[in-house]
Backbone as JSON Lines, residues from 0, in Angstrom:
{"i":0,"aa":"X","n":[207.62,43.4,7.74],"ca":[208.03,42.73,8.87],"c":[207.78,44.0,10.33]}
{"i":1,"aa":"X","n":[207.05,42.96,11.16],"ca":[206.36,43.6,12.3],"c":[207.47,43.08,13.26]}
{"i":2,"aa":"X","n":[207.93,43.48,14.6],"ca":[208.66,43.36,15.6],"c":[207.99,42.67,16.8]}
{"i":3,"aa":"X","n":[208.49,41.94,17.09],"ca":[207.31,40.84,18.1],"c":[207.19,41.88,19.66]}
{"i":4,"aa":"X","n":[206.78,41.34,20.7],"ca":[206.59,42.11,22.15],"c":[208.25,41.62,22.74]}
{"i":5,"aa":"X","n":[208.91,40.76,22.12],"ca":[210.36,40.5,23.0],"c":[211.28,41.41,22.66]}
{"i":6,"aa":"X","n":[211.27,41.38,20.98],"ca":[211.8,42.13,20.35],"c":[212.18,43.7,20.95]}
{"i":7,"aa":"X","n":[210.84,44.37,21.14],"ca":[209.9,45.65,21.22],"c":[211.0,46.14,23.38]}
{"i":8,"aa":"X","n":[210.81,44.76,23.56],"ca":[211.25,45.42,24.95],"c":[212.91,45.14,24.78]}
{"i":9,"aa":"X","n":[213.33,44.45,24.12],"ca":[214.84,44.26,24.42],"c":[215.45,45.41,23.63]}
{"i":10,"aa":"X","n":[214.67,46.51,22.47],"ca":[215.03,47.59,22.92],"c":[214.9,49.1,23.45]}
{"i":11,"aa":"X","n":[214.19,48.5,24.83],"ca":[214.07,49.4,25.53],"c":[215.19,49.6,26.2]}
{"i":12,"aa":"X","n":[216.12,51.08,26.43],"ca":[216.94,51.28,27.09],"c":[216.77,52.26,28.12]}
{"i":13,"aa":"X","n":[217.23,51.1,29.29],"ca":[217.18,51.48,30.54],"c":[217.95,53.43,31.22]}
{"i":14,"aa":"X","n":[217.46,54.08,31.07],"ca":[218.3,55.43,31.61],"c":[218.42,55.8,32.76]}
{"i":15,"aa":"X","n":[217.62,55.24,33.94],"ca":[217.77,55.83,35.01],"c":[217.08,54.27,36.11]}
{"i":16,"aa":"X","n":[217.55,53.81,36.4],"ca":[216.87,52.86,37.46],"c":[217.01,52.77,39.07]}
{"i":17,"aa":"X","n":[216.32,53.22,40.36],"ca":[216.41,53.63,41.26],"c":[214.9,52.9,41.88]}
{"i":18,"aa":"X","n":[214.85,53.61,43.44],"ca":[214.12,52.28,44.48],"c":[212.54,53.74,44.22]}
{"i":19,"aa":"X","n":[213.04,54.93,43.72],"ca":[211.94,55.35,43.59],"c":[211.2,55.94,41.91]}
{"i":20,"aa":"X","n":[212.22,55.7,40.57],"ca":[211.54,55.39,39.6],"c":[212.42,54.28,38.59]}
{"i":21,"aa":"X","n":[211.66,54.31,37.88],"ca":[212.29,53.66,36.46],"c":[212.12,54.5,35.07]}
{"i":22,"aa":"X","n":[213.25,55.02,34.67],"ca":[213.3,55.56,33.48],"c":[213.87,54.84,32.13]}
{"i":23,"aa":"X","n":[212.97,54.85,31.05],"ca":[213.46,54.08,29.92],"c":[212.84,54.85,28.68]}
{"i":24,"aa":"X","n":[213.6,54.8,27.68],"ca":[213.79,54.83,26.35],"c":[213.34,54.11,25.86]}
{"i":25,"aa":"X","n":[212.64,54.14,24.27],"ca":[212.35,53.26,22.86],"c":[212.47,54.38,22.21]}
{"i":26,"aa":"X","n":[213.44,54.2,21.67],"ca":[214.37,53.79,20.12],"c":[213.51,53.98,19.51]}
{"i":27,"aa":"X","n":[212.77,53.28,19.1],"ca":[212.05,52.52,17.9],"c":[211.0,54.13,17.33]}
{"i":28,"aa":"X","n":[210.11,54.79,18.37],"ca":[209.39,55.22,18.84],"c":[209.84,56.63,18.89]}
{"i":29,"aa":"X","n":[210.68,56.59,19.85],"ca":[211.67,57.87,20.08],"c":[210.56,58.37,21.52]}
{"i":30,"aa":"X","n":[210.08,57.39,22.75],"ca":[209.17,57.14,23.47],"c":[209.93,57.34,24.86]}
{"i":31,"aa":"X","n":[210.09,58.38,25.77],"ca":[210.82,58.03,27.14],"c":[209.2,58.22,28.08]}
{"i":32,"aa":"X","n":[209.49,57.17,28.75],"ca":[208.88,57.34,30.18],"c":[209.14,57.13,31.4]}
{"i":33,"aa":"X","n":[208.65,58.08,32.32],"ca":[208.82,57.14,33.83],"c":[208.19,56.98,34.56]}
{"i":34,"aa":"X","n":[208.69,55.63,34.85],"ca":[207.48,54.65,35.64],"c":[207.79,55.0,37.56]}
{"i":35,"aa":"X","n":[206.72,56.04,38.08],"ca":[207.1,56.37,39.32],"c":[206.89,55.0,40.11]}
{"i":36,"aa":"X","n":[208.0,54.82,40.94],"ca":[207.89,53.18,41.32],"c":[207.31,53.63,43.42]}
{"i":37,"aa":"X","n":[207.67,54.72,44.26],"ca":[207.52,55.48,45.52],"c":[208.0,56.91,45.75]}
{"i":38,"aa":"X","n":[207.63,57.4,46.95],"ca":[207.63,58.61,46.97],"c":[208.88,59.6,46.9]}
{"i":39,"aa":"X","n":[209.26,60.41,45.76],"ca":[210.47,60.89,45.6],"c":[210.76,62.02,46.09]}
{"i":40,"aa":"X","n":[211.73,62.59,47.17],"ca":[212.24,63.85,47.69],"c":[212.32,64.54,46.44]}
{"i":41,"aa":"X","n":[212.26,66.19,46.55],"ca":[212.17,66.93,45.36],"c":[213.8,66.78,44.56]}
{"i":42,"aa":"X","n":[215.31,66.3,45.11],"ca":[216.03,66.1,44.32],"c":[215.52,65.15,43.03]}
{"i":43,"aa":"X","n":[215.2,63.58,44.15],"ca":[214.82,62.89,43.17],"c":[213.93,62.67,41.97]}
{"i":44,"aa":"X","n":[212.77,63.47,42.15],"ca":[211.59,63.53,41.45],"c":[212.69,64.84,40.37]}
{"i":45,"aa":"X","n":[213.48,65.28,40.67],"ca":[213.97,66.35,39.75],"c":[214.91,65.72,38.55]}
{"i":46,"aa":"X","n":[216.08,64.45,39.72],"ca":[216.53,63.72,38.77],"c":[216.25,63.05,37.69]}
{"i":47,"aa":"X","n":[215.04,62.49,38.2],"ca":[214.69,61.87,36.82],"c":[214.36,62.11,35.65]}
{"i":48,"aa":"X","n":[213.58,63.58,35.81],"ca":[213.33,64.49,34.38],"c":[214.67,64.71,34.26]}
{"i":49,"aa":"X","n":[215.64,65.5,34.56],"ca":[217.4,65.86,34.27],"c":[217.92,64.79,33.44]}
{"i":50,"aa":"X","n":[217.65,63.41,33.79],"ca":[218.23,62.25,33.39],"c":[218.02,62.34,31.93]}
{"i":51,"aa":"X","n":[216.44,62.14,31.63],"ca":[215.83,62.28,30.19],"c":[216.18,63.32,29.49]}
{"i":52,"aa":"X","n":[216.24,64.92,30.18],"ca":[216.74,65.74,29.12],"c":[218.14,65.59,29.08]}
{"i":53,"aa":"X","n":[219.14,65.14,29.58],"ca":[220.67,65.08,29.14],"c":[220.21,63.53,28.22]}
{"i":54,"aa":"X","n":[219.36,62.76,28.01],"ca":[219.72,61.54,27.61],"c":[218.86,62.48,26.09]}
{"i":55,"aa":"X","n":[218.59,62.91,25.86],"ca":[217.87,63.55,24.77],"c":[218.69,64.7,23.6]}
{"i":56,"aa":"X","n":[219.85,65.19,24.9],"ca":[220.83,65.53,23.84],"c":[221.84,64.98,22.76]}
{"i":57,"aa":"X","n":[221.31,63.15,23.54],"ca":[222.13,62.12,21.96],"c":[221.01,61.77,21.22]}
{"i":58,"aa":"X","n":[219.47,61.68,22.31],"ca":[219.12,60.54,21.45],"c":[217.49,61.38,21.13]}
{"i":59,"aa":"X","n":[216.85,61.62,19.86],"ca":[215.53,62.11,19.71],"c":[214.36,61.75,20.77]}
{"i":60,"aa":"X","n":[213.81,62.72,21.62],"ca":[212.5,62.16,22.21],"c":[211.45,62.76,22.04]}
{"i":61,"aa":"X","n":[210.16,62.07,21.23],"ca":[209.43,62.98,20.51],"c":[207.95,63.05,21.17]}
{"i":62,"aa":"X","n":[207.88,61.83,21.88],"ca":[206.75,61.72,23.25],"c":[207.23,61.09,24.44]}
{"i":63,"aa":"X","n":[206.87,61.84,25.63],"ca":[207.01,61.27,26.85],"c":[205.94,60.38,27.63]}
{"i":64,"aa":"X","n":[205.81,59.48,28.36],"ca":[204.54,58.91,29.46],"c":[205.15,58.97,30.66]}
{"i":65,"aa":"X","n":[204.34,59.27,31.64],"ca":[204.62,59.59,32.36],"c":[203.94,58.58,33.85]}
{"i":66,"aa":"X","n":[203.95,57.15,34.19],"ca":[202.78,55.98,34.72],"c":[203.17,57.0,36.17]}
{"i":67,"aa":"X","n":[202.17,57.34,37.1],"ca":[201.93,58.34,37.72],"c":[201.03,56.93,39.02]}
{"i":68,"aa":"X","n":[200.92,55.74,38.18],"ca":[199.64,55.41,39.28],"c":[200.58,55.15,40.96]}
{"i":69,"aa":"X","n":[201.44,54.85,41.2],"ca":[202.17,54.82,42.34],"c":[203.1,55.23,42.74]}
{"i":70,"aa":"X","n":[202.49,57.23,41.89],"ca":[203.44,58.09,42.48],"c":[202.76,58.87,43.67]}
{"i":71,"aa":"X","n":[203.26,59.34,44.67],"ca":[202.39,59.68,45.94],"c":[202.09,61.1,45.18]}
{"i":72,"aa":"X","n":[201.59,62.25,46.38],"ca":[201.61,63.36,45.9],"c":[202.99,64.36,45.53]}
{"i":73,"aa":"X","n":[202.37,65.25,44.73],"ca":[203.58,65.85,44.14],"c":[203.57,67.17,44.84]}
{"i":74,"aa":"X","n":[204.63,67.6,45.2],"ca":[204.63,68.79,46.07],"c":[204.38,70.2,44.95]}
{"i":75,"aa":"X","n":[203.89,71.36,45.53],"ca":[203.63,72.51,44.45],"c":[205.06,73.08,43.99]}
{"i":76,"aa":"X","n":[206.26,72.76,44.64],"ca":[207.34,72.89,44.4],"c":[208.19,72.31,43.11]}
{"i":77,"aa":"X","n":[207.38,70.58,43.15],"ca":[208.14,70.21,41.98],"c":[207.35,70.11,40.8]}
{"i":78,"aa":"X","n":[205.8,70.35,41.31],"ca":[204.7,70.68,39.77],"c":[205.42,72.31,39.14]}
{"i":79,"aa":"X","n":[205.68,73.19,40.2],"ca":[205.79,74.3,39.42],"c":[207.56,74.55,38.3]}
{"i":80,"aa":"X","n":[208.35,73.54,39.05],"ca":[209.65,73.34,38.31],"c":[209.38,72.26,37.06]}
{"i":81,"aa":"X","n":[208.28,71.53,37.05],"ca":[208.34,70.35,35.97],"c":[207.72,71.44,35.32]}
{"i":82,"aa":"X","n":[206.42,72.69,35.23],"ca":[206.11,73.22,34.42],"c":[206.32,74.86,33.73]}
{"i":83,"aa":"X","n":[207.66,74.49,34.82],"ca":[208.17,76.56,34.5],"c":[209.79,75.99,33.57]}
{"i":84,"aa":"X","n":[210.38,74.55,33.86],"ca":[211.5,74.18,33.9],"c":[211.9,73.42,33.23]}
{"i":85,"aa":"X","n":[211.5,71.91,32.94],"ca":[211.18,70.62,32.73],"c":[210.42,70.58,31.03]}
{"i":86,"aa":"X","n":[209.42,71.22,31.64],"ca":[208.38,71.07,30.15],"c":[209.27,72.23,28.95]}
{"i":87,"aa":"X","n":[209.38,73.22,29.11],"ca":[210.0,74.25,28.21],"c":[211.01,73.41,27.9]}
{"i":88,"aa":"X","n":[212.16,72.79,28.74],"ca":[213.18,72.77,28.15],"c":[213.26,71.28,27.32]}
{"i":89,"aa":"X","n":[212.24,70.39,27.87],"ca":[211.99,69.43,26.73],"c":[211.41,69.64,25.68]}
{"i":90,"aa":"X","n":[210.24,70.66,25.43],"ca":[209.73,71.03,23.87],"c":[211.45,71.67,23.13]}
{"i":91,"aa":"X","n":[212.12,72.07,23.91],"ca":[213.04,72.56,23.08],"c":[214.15,71.34,22.89]}
{"i":92,"aa":"X","n":[214.23,70.57,23.5],"ca":[214.83,69.39,22.43],"c":[213.78,68.41,21.69]}
{"i":93,"aa":"X","n":[212.95,68.94,21.54],"ca":[211.76,68.57,19.81],"c":[211.15,67.71,20.62]}
{"i":94,"aa":"X","n":[210.5,67.83,22.11],"ca":[209.7,66.77,22.58],"c":[208.36,67.13,21.75]}
{"i":95,"aa":"X","n":[206.95,67.01,21.45],"ca":[205.35,67.16,20.67],"c":[204.7,66.2,21.16]}
{"i":96,"aa":"X","n":[204.51,64.98,22.43],"ca":[203.47,65.1,22.95],"c":[203.56,64.13,24.66]}
{"i":97,"aa":"X","n":[202.94,64.58,25.07],"ca":[203.03,64.16,26.37],"c":[201.48,63.53,26.98]}
{"i":98,"aa":"X","n":[201.74,62.14,27.72],"ca":[200.73,61.37,28.4],"c":[200.96,60.85,29.73]}
{"i":99,"aa":"X","n":[200.02,60.65,30.4],"ca":[199.96,60.7,32.21],"c":[198.82,58.91,32.0]}
{"i":100,"aa":"X","n":[199.63,57.79,32.49],"ca":[198.87,56.75,33.43],"c":[198.92,56.96,34.85]}
{"i":101,"aa":"X","n":[197.25,56.97,34.86],"ca":[196.74,58.01,35.84],"c":[194.94,56.44,36.22]}
{"i":102,"aa":"X","n":[195.4,57.0,37.72],"ca":[194.72,55.58,38.49],"c":[193.23,56.01,38.9]}
{"i":103,"aa":"X","n":[192.89,57.67,38.43],"ca":[191.91,57.96,38.91],"c":[191.86,58.91,40.2]}
{"i":104,"aa":"X","n":[192.64,58.5,40.98],"ca":[193.04,59.09,42.4],"c":[192.87,60.74,42.43]}
{"i":105,"aa":"X","n":[192.05,61.33,43.34],"ca":[191.77,62.8,43.5],"c":[192.59,63.42,43.34]}
{"i":106,"aa":"X","n":[193.76,63.31,44.01],"ca":[194.94,64.24,44.43],"c":[196.36,64.26,42.94]}
{"i":107,"aa":"X","n":[195.36,63.28,42.78],"ca":[196.72,63.02,41.35],"c":[195.36,63.59,39.97]}
{"i":108,"aa":"X","n":[195.09,63.67,40.16],"ca":[193.66,63.88,39.37],"c":[193.78,65.87,39.25]}
{"i":109,"aa":"X","n":[193.81,66.84,40.63],"ca":[194.63,68.47,40.39],"c":[195.7,68.17,40.17]}
{"i":110,"aa":"X","n":[196.37,67.48,40.6],"ca":[198.19,67.66,40.13],"c":[198.11,67.27,38.69]}
{"i":111,"aa":"X","n":[197.29,66.57,37.74],"ca":[197.2,66.32,36.26],"c":[196.42,67.59,35.39]}
{"i":112,"aa":"X","n":[195.52,68.15,36.26],"ca":[194.79,68.84,35.64],"c":[195.4,70.18,35.54]}
{"i":113,"aa":"X","n":[195.85,70.44,36.81],"ca":[196.98,71.69,36.38],"c":[198.38,71.77,35.27]}
{"i":114,"aa":"X","n":[198.72,70.25,35.98],"ca":[199.7,70.22,34.14],"c":[199.24,70.14,33.03]}
{"i":115,"aa":"X","n":[198.21,69.52,32.87],"ca":[197.47,70.02,31.74],"c":[197.2,71.13,31.04]}
{"i":116,"aa":"X","n":[196.92,72.34,32.19],"ca":[196.29,73.33,31.98],"c":[198.13,74.11,31.16]}
{"i":117,"aa":"X","n":[198.95,73.61,32.18],"ca":[200.34,74.32,31.85],"c":[200.82,74.32,29.97]}
{"i":118,"aa":"X","n":[200.36,72.63,29.75],"ca":[201.44,72.59,29.17],"c":[200.3,72.78,27.76]}
{"i":119,"aa":"X","n":[199.07,73.15,27.75],"ca":[198.13,73.78,26.68],"c":[198.53,74.61,26.37]}
{"i":120,"aa":"X","n":[199.06,75.45,27.53],"ca":[199.54,77.2,27.31],"c":[200.39,77.3,26.5]}
{"i":121,"aa":"X","n":[201.61,75.79,26.91],"ca":[202.73,76.43,26.06],"c":[202.78,75.25,24.98]}
{"i":122,"aa":"X","n":[201.46,75.15,24.34],"ca":[201.45,74.09,22.96],"c":[201.77,73.37,23.02]}
{"i":123,"aa":"X","n":[201.5,71.92,23.89],"ca":[202.46,70.54,23.85],"c":[201.17,69.97,24.47]}
{"i":124,"aa":"X","n":[200.63,69.13,23.24],"ca":[199.54,68.34,23.89],"c":[199.89,67.13,24.74]}
{"i":125,"aa":"X","n":[198.93,66.92,25.9],"ca":[199.26,65.98,26.91],"c":[198.1,65.72,26.98]}
{"i":126,"aa":"X","n":[197.3,63.86,27.36],"ca":[196.53,63.76,27.3],"c":[196.6,62.52,29.0]}
{"i":127,"aa":"X","n":[195.25,61.75,29.67],"ca":[195.45,60.95,30.5],"c":[195.11,59.38,29.62]}
{"i":128,"aa":"X","n":[196.12,58.4,30.01],"ca":[195.47,57.0,29.76],"c":[195.4,56.08,30.51]}
{"i":129,"aa":"X","n":[194.81,55.42,30.03],"ca":[194.52,54.27,31.14],"c":[195.67,53.21,31.11]}
{"i":130,"aa":"X","n":[196.29,52.99,29.74],"ca":[197.1,52.18,29.78],"c":[198.32,52.95,28.55]}
{"i":131,"aa":"X","n":[199.46,52.16,28.52],"ca":[200.18,52.47,27.71],"c":[199.67,52.01,26.26]}
{"i":132,"aa":"X","n":[199.17,51.2,25.92],"ca":[199.02,51.18,24.49],"c":[198.22,51.97,24.1]}
{"i":133,"aa":"X","n":[197.22,52.48,24.46],"ca":[196.41,53.79,24.14],"c":[196.88,54.82,23.98]}
{"i":134,"aa":"X","n":[198.39,55.15,25.2],"ca":[199.09,56.44,24.84],"c":[199.51,56.47,23.43]}
{"i":135,"aa":"X","n":[200.63,54.79,23.48],"ca":[201.24,55.17,22.12],"c":[200.51,55.32,21.1]}
{"i":136,"aa":"X","n":[199.02,54.77,20.64],"ca":[198.38,54.73,19.31],"c":[198.14,56.03,19.22]}
{"i":137,"aa":"X","n":[197.77,56.97,20.26],"ca":[198.05,58.77,20.11],"c":[199.31,59.45,19.94]}
{"i":138,"aa":"X","n":[200.31,58.95,20.84],"ca":[201.19,59.57,19.95],"c":[202.09,59.35,18.83]}
{"i":139,"aa":"X","n":[201.55,58.13,18.04],"ca":[202.05,57.66,16.89],"c":[201.12,57.78,15.99]}
{"i":140,"aa":"X","n":[199.77,58.68,16.45],"ca":[198.59,59.63,14.67],"c":[199.55,60.38,15.13]}
{"i":141,"aa":"X","n":[198.75,61.1,13.7],"ca":[199.1,62.48,13.32],"c":[200.49,62.15,11.72]}
């Protein structure tokens, strides 16, 4: 039996919705996603991830996808927080793979490359994708 696109969409749970981000969870494939909508302050940036970490206490999150196509430049402070606090905590809660939807922006490429270097050291596979479908295929492979 296959699940239709409409059924899949109704399964998606909204974890947090704000003017700067939409945070969702797909319980079928255990995928958490943040779709950045606008520039976020340090508190806002961290709150999106904290919402997912708290959600992971009740529901398993094996895969994480960040859609950064509309995200503004991330401050070095937020990047370091993500690398040193968020990623290790998420891995401790069962995160297996992560991905980013990326538009090729030079500043975002620098940010993503720094994140990839860190996650590699921590043992978390992270790849960049052009579409959510590509990312999900990679997440579910293995």
